[in-house]
C-alpha positions as CSV (number, residue, x, y, z in Angstrom):
1,M,25.5,59.6,92.5
2,V,26.0,63.3,92.1
3,V,23.4,65.0,90.0
4,F,24.3,68.4,88.4
5,T,21.6,70.9,87.6
6,L,22.7,73.9,85.7
7,V,21.1,77.3,86.4
8,N,21.1,80.6,84.7
9,S,24.2,82.7,85.5
10,F,23.8,86.0,87.2
11,V,26.0,88.5,89.1
12,N,24.9,89.4,92.6
13,A,25.5,92.6,94.4
14,A,28.8,91.3,95.9
15,G,30.2,90.5,92.5
16,G,29.8,86.7,93.0
17,H,28.9,84.6,90.0
18,L,26.5,81.7,90.6
19,I,27.9,78.8,88.5
20,K,25.9,75.7,89.4
21,S,23.7,74.0,91.9
22,K,24.3,70.4,92.8
23,H,22.5,67.7,94.8
24,R,24.9,65.9,97.2
25,S,24.5,63.3,99.9
26,R,26.5,63.3,103.1
27,S,26.0,61.0,106.1
28,G,22.6,60.0,104.7
29,Q,21.4,63.6,104.4
30,Q,20.6,65.2,101.0
31,Y,21.8,68.7,100.3
32,I,21.4,71.3,97.6
33,V,24.8,72.9,97.1
34,N,24.9,76.3,95.4
35,Q,28.3,77.2,94.2
36,R,29.3,80.8,93.4
37,H,32.6,82.0,91.9
38,S,33.9,85.2,93.5
39,R,37.1,87.1,94.1
40,R,38.4,88.0,97.5
41,Q,41.0,90.7,98.3
42,V,43.9,89.2,100.2
43,A,47.0,91.0,101.7
44,V,50.2,89.6,100.2
45,N,51.4,88.4,103.6
46,E,48.4,86.0,103.7
47,L,49.1,84.3,100.4
48,S,49.9,80.5,100.3
49,I,50.8,78.0,97.7
50,G,47.9,76.8,95.6
51,M,46.0,80.1,95.5
52,F,45.1,81.5,92.1
53,V,45.8,85.2,91.7
54,A,43.2,86.8,89.5
55,E,44.0,90.5,89.9
56,L,46.7,92.8,91.2
57,D,46.7,96.1,92.9
58,I,48.9,97.5,90.0
59,P,48.4,97.3,86.2
60,W,49.5,94.0,84.7
61,E,51.8,95.6,82.3
62,E,53.7,97.2,85.2
63,S,54.2,93.8,86.9
64,P,56.8,91.1,86.3
65,F,54.2,88.4,85.6
66,L,53.6,86.6,82.3
67,F,50.0,85.8,82.9
68,Q,47.0,87.9,83.7
69,G,46.0,85.4,86.3
70,F,48.4,82.7,87.6
71,L,48.7,79.9,90.1
72,L,51.1,80.4,93.1
73,E,53.1,77.2,92.8
74,S,56.1,77.9,95.1
75,Q,57.3,80.2,97.9
76,E,59.4,82.0,95.2
77,D,56.2,82.9,93.4
78,I,54.7,84.3,96.6
79,Q,57.9,86.3,97.2
80,V,57.7,87.9,93.8
81,V,54.1,88.9,94.4
82,Q,55.0,90.3,97.8
83,D,57.8,92.3,96.2
84,S,55.4,93.9,93.7
85,C,52.1,94.3,95.5
86,E,50.4,95.1,98.7
87,Y,47.3,93.1,98.1
88,V,45.8,90.9,95.3
89,Y,42.5,89.3,94.4
90,I,42.1,85.6,94.8
91,D,39.6,83.4,92.9
92,V,37.4,81.4,95.4
93,V,34.4,79.2,95.2
94,E,31.7,79.9,97.9
95,E,29.4,77.0,98.6
96,E,26.1,77.2,100.3
97,W,24.8,73.8,101.6
98,V,21.0,73.7,102.1
99,A,19.5,70.6,103.6
100,D,17.0,69.1,101.1
101,H,13.9,67.8,102.9
102,G,11.7,67.5,99.8
103,H,8.7,69.8,100.3
104,A,9.5,70.4,104.0
105,P,10.6,73.8,105.1
106,A,14.3,74.3,104.4
107,A,16.8,74.4,107.2
108,A,19.2,77.3,107.6
109,P,22.0,77.0,105.1
110,R,25.6,76.3,106.0
111,S,28.4,78.1,104.1
112,R,32.1,77.5,103.4
113,T,34.7,78.9,101.1
114,R,37.5,77.0,99.3
115,Y,40.2,78.2,96.9
116,V,39.9,77.6,93.2
117,E,42.2,74.8,92.2
118,K,43.9,75.1,88.8
119,Q,45.3,72.1,87.0
120,D,48.9,72.3,86.1
121,M,50.1,72.6,82.5
122,A,51.2,69.0,82.4
123,Q,47.7,67.7,82.9
124,Q,46.1,70.3,80.8
125,L,48.3,69.5,77.8
126,S,47.7,65.8,78.1
127,Q,43.9,66.4,78.3
128,A,44.1,68.9,75.5
129,N,45.8,66.4,73.2
130,R,43.2,63.8,73.8
131,T,40.5,66.3,73.0
132,Y,42.3,67.4,69.9
133,Q,42.7,63.8,68.6
134,A,39.1,63.0,69.4
135,A,38.0,66.1,67.5
136,K,40.2,65.2,64.5
137,K,38.8,61.7,64.5
138,Q,35.3,63.0,64.5
139,V,36.0,65.4,61.7
140,K,37.4,62.6,59.6
141,Q,34.2,60.6,60.2
142,L,32.1,63.7,59.2
143,L,34.2,64.2,56.0
144,A,34.0,60.5,55.1
145,S,30.2,60.6,55.6
146,A,29.9,63.7,53.5
147,Q,32.0,62.2,50.7
148,M,30.0,59.0,50.6
149,G,26.6,60.7,51.0
150,Q,25.9,59.2,54.4
151,A,24.0,60.8,57.3
152,L,26.1,63.1,59.5
153,D,26.6,62.2,63.2
154,S,25.9,65.7,64.5
155,Q,25.3,64.5,68.1
156,Q,28.8,63.1,68.4
157,A,30.2,66.3,66.9
158,Q,28.3,68.4,69.5
159,E,29.9,66.3,72.3
160,V,33.4,66.8,70.9
161,V,32.8,70.6,70.5
162,K,31.6,70.8,74.1
163,D,34.8,69.1,75.3
164,C,36.8,71.6,73.1
165,V,35.0,74.5,74.9
166,D,35.8,73.1,78.3
167,R,39.5,72.7,77.4
168,V,39.8,76.2,75.9
169,M,38.2,77.7,79.0
170,G,40.5,75.6,81.2
171,N,43.7,76.6,79.4
172,P,43.6,78.4,76.1
173,N,47.4,78.2,75.6
174,A,47.3,74.4,75.7
175,M,44.8,74.3,72.9
176,L,46.6,76.9,70.9
177,W,49.8,74.8,71.1
178,L,48.0,71.9,69.3
179,T,46.8,74.1,66.4
180,R,50.5,74.5,65.5
181,L,51.0,70.7,65.0
182,K,50.0,70.5,61.4
183,G,50.4,67.7,58.9
184,Q,50.1,68.4,55.2
185,D,48.5,65.0,54.6
186,E,45.6,65.6,56.9
187,Y,45.1,69.3,56.1
188,T,41.3,69.4,55.8
189,A,40.6,67.5,59.0
190,E,43.2,69.4,61.0
191,H,42.2,72.7,59.5
192,S,38.6,72.1,60.6
193,V,39.6,71.3,64.2
194,N,42.0,74.3,64.3
195,V,39.3,76.7,63.1
196,C,37.0,75.2,65.7
197,L,39.5,75.8,68.5
198,L,40.7,79.2,67.3
199,A,37.1,80.4,67.0
200,I,36.2,79.2,70.5
201,S,39.4,80.9,71.9
202,L,38.5,84.1,70.1
203,G,34.8,83.9,71.2
204,R,36.0,83.5,74.7
205,L,37.8,86.9,74.5
206,L,34.6,88.4,72.9
207,D,32.7,87.4,76.1
208,L,30.5,84.8,74.5
209,A,28.5,82.6,76.8
210,P,29.4,78.9,77.0
211,Y,26.4,77.8,75.0
212,E,27.4,80.4,72.3
213,L,31.0,79.0,72.3
214,E,29.6,75.6,71.7
215,N,27.5,76.8,68.7
216,L,30.5,78.8,67.4
217,G,32.7,75.7,67.7
218,M,30.2,73.7,65.6
219,C,30.3,76.4,63.0
220,G,34.1,76.1,62.9
221,L,34.2,72.3,62.9
222,M,31.8,72.0,59.9
223,H,32.6,75.2,57.9
224,D,34.6,73.3,55.2
225,L,32.4,70.1,55.0
226,G,31.4,71.0,51.5
227,K,35.0,70.4,50.2
228,M,34.3,66.7,50.2
229,K,32.1,67.3,47.2
230,V,34.9,69.0,45.3
231,P,36.8,66.6,42.9
232,P,40.1,65.5,44.6
233,E,42.2,66.6,41.6
234,I,41.0,70.1,42.2
235,L,41.1,70.1,46.0
236,N,44.6,68.7,46.0
237,K,46.0,70.3,42.9
238,P,49.7,71.2,43.5
239,G,49.5,74.6,41.8
240,P,47.3,77.5,41.0
241,L,43.8,76.7,39.9
242,E,42.4,77.5,36.5
243,P,39.4,79.9,36.4
244,E,36.9,77.0,36.0
245,E,38.7,75.0,38.7
246,F,38.4,77.9,41.1
247,R,34.7,78.3,40.3
248,E,34.3,74.6,41.3
249,M,36.4,75.1,44.5
250,A,34.2,78.1,45.4
251,R,31.1,75.8,45.2
252,H,32.2,74.1,48.4
253,T,30.3,76.8,50.2
254,V,27.1,75.8,48.4
255,Y,27.8,72.0,48.9
256,G,28.4,72.6,52.6
257,K,25.1,74.4,52.9
258,Q,23.3,71.6,51.2
259,L,24.9,68.9,53.3
260,L,24.1,70.6,56.6
261,M,20.6,71.5,55.6
262,S,19.9,67.7,55.2
263,R,20.0,67.4,59.0
264,A,17.2,68.8,61.1
265,D,19.3,68.8,64.3
266,I,22.2,70.9,63.0
267,Y,22.6,74.3,64.6
268,P,21.3,76.7,61.9
269,G,24.2,79.1,62.3
270,A,26.6,76.4,61.1
271,I,24.7,76.3,57.8
272,D,25.1,80.0,57.4
273,V,28.8,79.9,58.2
274,A,29.5,77.1,55.8
275,Y,27.7,79.1,53.1
276,S,29.1,82.5,53.9
277,H,32.6,82.2,55.4
278,H,34.2,83.4,52.1
279,E,32.0,86.5,51.9
280,R,33.7,89.9,52.5
281,L,32.4,93.0,54.2
282,D,33.0,95.0,51.0
283,G,30.8,92.7,49.0
284,K,33.6,91.2,46.9
285,G,33.5,87.7,48.4
286,Y,31.7,84.5,47.2
287,P,29.4,82.7,46.6
288,R,26.8,85.6,46.7
289,G,28.8,88.8,47.0
290,I,26.7,90.0,49.9
291,D,27.8,93.0,52.0
292,S,28.5,93.5,55.7
293,H,24.8,93.9,56.7
294,K,24.1,90.3,55.8
295,I,27.2,88.7,57.4
296,S,26.5,87.3,60.8
297,R,28.9,87.7,63.8
298,F,29.8,84.0,63.9
299,T,30.6,84.1,60.1
300,R,32.9,87.1,60.7
301,I,34.7,85.2,63.5
302,V,35.2,82.0,61.4
303,T,36.3,84.0,58.4
304,I,39.2,85.5,60.3
305,V,40.4,82.3,62.0
306,D,39.9,80.3,58.8
307,A,42.1,82.7,56.8
308,Y,44.8,82.7,59.5
309,D,45.0,78.9,59.8
310,A,45.0,78.5,56.0
311,M,47.8,81.1,55.5
312,T,50.0,79.5,58.2
313,S,49.6,75.9,57.0
314,D,51.8,74.0,54.6
315,R,50.0,72.9,51.5
316,C,51.1,70.6,48.7
317,Y,51.6,73.6,46.4
318,K,53.2,76.1,48.9
319,P,54.7,76.4,52.4
320,G,52.7,78.2,55.0
321,M,53.7,81.8,56.0
322,S,54.7,82.9,59.4
323,S,52.2,83.9,62.0
324,V,53.4,87.5,61.8
325,E,53.0,87.6,58.0
326,A,49.5,86.3,58.3
327,L,48.5,88.8,61.0
328,R,49.9,91.6,58.8
329,I,47.6,90.5,56.0
330,I,44.6,90.4,58.3
331,N,45.5,93.8,59.6
332,R,45.9,95.2,56.1
333,N,42.4,94.0,55.2
334,L,40.5,95.4,58.3
335,G,37.1,96.7,57.3
336,T,37.2,95.3,53.8
337,Q,37.6,91.6,54.2
338,F,37.6,91.2,57.9
339,D,35.6,92.8,60.7
340,A,37.9,95.4,62.3
341,D,37.0,95.0,66.0
342,I,37.0,91.2,65.9
343,A,40.2,91.0,63.9
344,R,42.0,93.3,66.3
345,T,41.0,91.0,69.2
346,F,42.2,88.0,67.2
347,I,45.6,89.7,66.5
348,S,45.9,90.5,70.2
349,M,45.1,86.9,71.1
350,I,47.7,85.4,68.8
351,G,50.3,88.0,69.7
352,L,53.9,88.5,68.6
353,Y,55.0,85.3,70.3
354,P,52.3,82.6,69.7
355,P,52.6,79.3,71.5
356,G,54.1,76.5,69.5
357,Y,56.4,78.7,67.4
358,L,60.2,78.8,67.6
359,L,61.8,81.9,69.2
360,E,65.4,82.8,68.5
361,M,67.1,85.0,71.1
362,T,69.6,87.8,70.5
363,N,72.4,85.5,71.7
364,G,71.5,82.9,69.1
365,E,69.8,80.3,71.3
366,V,66.5,78.9,70.2
367,G,63.4,77.7,72.1
368,I,59.8,76.7,71.6
369,I,57.3,79.3,72.8
370,L,55.2,77.6,75.5
371,S,52.7,80.3,76.5
372,S,51.7,83.9,76.1
373,N,48.7,85.9,77.2
374,P,46.9,88.9,75.7
375,G,47.9,92.1,77.5
376,F,51.4,90.8,78.5
377,Q,52.7,89.3,75.3
378,L,56.3,90.5,75.1
379,K,57.7,88.2,77.8
380,P,56.6,84.6,76.9
381,K,57.6,81.4,78.6
382,V,60.0,79.4,76.4
383,I,61.4,75.9,76.3
384,M,65.1,76.4,75.3
385,I,66.3,73.6,73.1
386,L,69.2,74.9,70.9
387,D,72.4,76.7,72.0
388,A,74.0,79.7,70.3
389,A,75.6,77.3,67.7
390,K,72.2,75.8,67.0
391,E,73.2,72.5,68.6
392,P,70.9,70.7,71.1
393,Q,71.2,71.8,74.7
394,P,69.6,70.4,77.9
395,E,66.0,71.4,77.7
396,R,64.9,74.0,80.3
397,I,62.2,76.5,80.8
398,L,62.9,80.3,80.7
399,N,60.2,82.7,81.8
400,L,61.2,86.0,80.2
401,A,59.0,87.8,82.7
402,Y,61.7,87.2,85.3
403,S,64.4,88.7,83.1
404,P,66.8,85.7,83.1
405,V,70.4,86.0,81.9
406,D,72.6,83.7,79.9
407,D,76.0,82.2,80.8
408,F,77.7,85.5,80.0
409,G,75.4,87.5,82.2
410,Q,73.5,89.0,79.3
411,P,69.6,89.2,79.5
412,Y,67.7,86.9,77.2
413,Q,65.9,89.1,74.5
414,P,63.6,87.8,71.7
415,Q,64.9,88.4,68.2
416,N,63.0,86.5,65.6
417,V,60.0,84.1,65.5
418,Y,60.1,81.1,63.2
419,R,57.7,78.4,62.1
420,S,58.1,74.7,63.0
421,G,60.6,73.2,60.6
422,C,63.2,75.9,60.9
423,F,66.7,75.0,62.3
424,G,65.7,71.4,61.7
425,I,63.2,71.5,64.6
426,N,59.8,70.0,64.2
427,V,57.7,71.1,67.1
428,G,55.4,68.2,66.7
429,D,58.3,65.7,67.2
430,Y,59.1,67.4,70.6
431,V,55.5,67.4,71.7
432,H,54.6,63.8,70.7
433,R,57.7,62.2,72.2
434,G,57.0,64.0,75.5
435,L,59.2,66.7,76.8
436,R,60.9,66.1,80.1
437,I,62.2,69.3,81.6
438,K,63.4,69.9,85.2
439,G,60.7,71.9,87.0
440,F,58.2,71.5,84.2
441,E,57.4,68.0,83.1
442,Y,54.6,67.0,80.7
443,S,53.8,64.7,77.9
444,L,51.3,64.7,75.1
445,S,52.0,61.1,74.4
446,E,49.5,58.4,75.4
447,P,50.9,56.4,78.3
448,E,52.3,53.0,77.4
449,Q,50.3,50.0,78.2
450,A,51.7,47.7,80.8
């Protein structure tokens, strides 16, 4: 049995980052294994498949690479790096094995270095989907408990949020994909999960520690719990609310606070976020109309991602707007409704070509955006699915970072971004049936039972 003991993180003089200590047994001997993340400069002629390139010797925007950080998966990948750089920095894990003799004097430690192994997108997407579905199931249980006046299972919610944090840290693009797969009939549950995931993803870019990301995820997951106390005829009304109906809808913030305060083991910040996520920096929000000095950082984060997911979601009374439109509204309200610095980071995170949206090329072909990264957003990786006549074509991956050309020798150039549903394409259908693409195979479907 391997026992993990987490220790406080620190950065040593060499730039290494101690991530954990473990107790391991080998050949009957007990060892304490200290693991440390670090980066090592490597000449490009020393690269090999399986290494993870974390930094270049040139600015990322001057490189042909899609990701700020990528796995070398083929000799072709290595050749592209060699054509662009003289040296790069590789992520490694340094391990120090110290014999554990109880209280006896410690023997001299032994050291080794191994390269960080990154899981491929196929496995990440499959795991991400399981996490998403588990989170949605947990939210449904929380909503049902709130509606029926039962006790909330906060322990199970914390475990789900921790898994969400792990998945976001492993592959943010995989989780962002899943926030696009929305169903109008399950809006409240999916919205709560999406806000949780978007908040964690944004918190990651704001350099929050893992325990802070878990707390922030809890805030996102439970921010709308109070809606279960709003009458269904108001919550699901297919049209504009009357003034009194809006006042009742606004009370969901108060109901949420009351529900969460009934549990002693709930993270206190989640109570504040549930109560305050419709407040504005200029004091024109609700329910209290407080100004920026009384709005916490976690509330500011959830306010932004809550508004974005709500604006881009289909509702019974209106279709959702495009990602670009929603980002324009957020940008237009910087400093009044939304925290300017946090919102700018969020806009950068989502980017012009967010994963899970449809991308039409200048030649008329259409694909699904697979991935993008802050800092290098103009050349996404795309799954091409429709030809220029908007007819299905054999599915294939295009990495625009490599400047591919079409059958007429013209370079592929992005033209317009569309929401799922345009051109008769439902992104969720593609994902749930499991895409099978040469050179990039993955599925979000659960494997069939034998």
